C-alpha positions as CSV (number, residue, x, y, z in Angstrom):
1,X,91.2,112.0,117.0
2,X,94.4,112.7,115.2
3,X,94.6,112.2,111.4
4,X,97.8,110.8,109.8
5,X,99.1,111.4,106.3
6,X,102.3,110.3,104.6
7,X,103.9,112.3,101.8
8,X,104.8,109.4,99.5
9,X,107.2,111.6,97.5
10,X,109.3,112.2,100.7
11,X,109.3,108.7,102.1
12,X,112.4,106.7,101.1
13,X,111.6,103.6,103.2
14,X,113.9,103.8,106.3
15,X,111.2,101.9,108.1
16,X,111.5,103.6,111.5
17,X,107.8,104.4,111.6
18,X,106.6,100.9,111.0
19,X,109.2,99.5,113.3
20,X,108.1,101.7,116.1
21,X,104.4,101.6,115.4
22,X,103.4,98.5,113.4
23,X,99.7,98.9,114.4
24,X,99.7,102.3,112.6
25,X,102.2,102.0,109.8
26,X,103.1,99.3,107.4
27,X,105.4,98.9,104.4
28,X,104.5,98.5,100.7
29,X,106.3,96.1,98.4
30,X,109.4,98.3,98.1
31,X,109.5,99.3,101.8
32,X,107.9,102.7,101.7
33,X,105.5,103.5,104.5
34,X,101.7,103.1,104.1
35,X,99.0,103.6,106.7
36,X,97.1,100.8,108.4
37,X,94.8,103.4,109.9
38,X,94.2,107.1,109.0
39,X,92.8,108.3,112.4
40,X,94.1,107.4,115.8
41,X,93.5,108.3,119.5
42,X,94.9,107.1,122.8
43,X,97.7,104.7,122.7
44,X,97.8,104.5,118.9
45,X,98.1,108.2,118.8
46,X,101.2,108.0,120.9
47,X,102.6,105.4,118.6
48,X,101.8,107.6,115.5
49,X,103.7,110.5,117.2
50,X,106.7,108.3,117.8
51,X,106.7,107.2,114.2
52,X,106.4,110.8,112.9
53,X,109.1,112.1,115.2
54,X,111.5,109.4,114.0
55,X,111.0,109.9,110.3
56,X,114.3,111.3,108.9
57,X,112.4,112.8,105.8
58,X,109.6,114.3,107.9
59,X,107.2,112.6,105.5
60,X,104.5,111.9,108.2
61,X,102.1,114.7,109.2
62,X,99.7,114.5,112.2
63,X,96.8,116.9,112.4
64,X,94.1,117.2,115.1
C-alpha cells in the first residue's frame, strides 16, 4: 500500500493530478487538489504516481 498526502499550502490548483487520476484526486471548491482515497495499491497506485509526477508544485507525496 502507498499512502498519499497533499501539501495544501503548495497546491495552487493546476488540476493535473485530478485530470490524470480522477479516482485518486478531486478538486475542492476553488480547484485545489483533495484526496478521494489516502491509500492505494495496484492500478490506483500507478495513477497516484502519475498525478504526483505531474504536479508542478511537487505538492503530492507518496510513501510506502
